[in-house]
N, C-alpha and C positions, 0 to 999 in steps of 0.2 A: 285505720290503722295500714300504713307501707312503708316497707320497709328494700333498705339497699345494703349492702354488701359491696366492697371494697377489699385492696388491698394497700399500704401503705408503701408507698413508692415513694417518700423521701427520702434521703437516705440515708437520717437528723431523725426523720420520725413523724410528730407529732409533737415539733417543743412552743414556747409560747408564743412565738412569730405568729405560724401559721395559726395556736389555740384561740388567739382574741382575737383572729377577722371573722373563720368562724365560731364563734361566737355573735359574734356582730351582725353575722351573717344572718343567725341563729333568732341575734331576737329581732328581726326583725318579720316575726307568724307571731299568729295570736298561739297558731300545735306547741306541742311539745314536742321535742327537737331530743332520744335519747341517742348518745350516743357506745357501740357495747364490744370492750373486748373481752375476751377467754371468759364467762359470765359476769363480767364486772360494767355497770357501766354504773356513766356517770349525764345530768344537766349539759346540754350544748349552749345556755345558758348563758354558762358557770365557771369558769377559767379555768379553778380550782376542781371540778369536776373531769375537768378535758387533761390536765395535762396532772388530772392522782393515777390515772391508768396506766400512764407510761407506755404509751402504745411508740414501737422501733417499725423501723422499716422492716417490710413483708410480715407481718404486723398483717389480720383479718377482720375487722370491723361491721359496725353494724351498723347501721344510721336508726332510726325508725322515730316515726311521726303518727301526732296523732295529736286529730284534733280539730276550728271546724274552717282552719287553711291551711292542710294538709298536703293540698297535690300544688302551690306555689309555693313551699315554702319543699317542698320535695323536690322540684326540678332549680326554684334557685341557690338548694342547699346541695345537692347530687354534683352538681357543674361545680358551685364552688371547690370543693370535697377532687371530680377526675384533677382539676387545674394546675392544685396545693398543699398536693398530698398523696 
């Protein structure tokens, strides 16, 4: 299992467009990818799981990767997050 912590820099936080793109990126992998904020978690393969966390600019999130291709998922999804969120 791998973890990645990140502070959201996008002034609008995680809104519909980047959440949808994050879901697309996560669905390319078999690994379970979970986004956690303030003790609440959402499945990165479900847009409502992400949107329901109401992540705003300045919030710290933790992405957790667990599964057979977690290394590849970690590399791809963390790059997406750094570039877009």
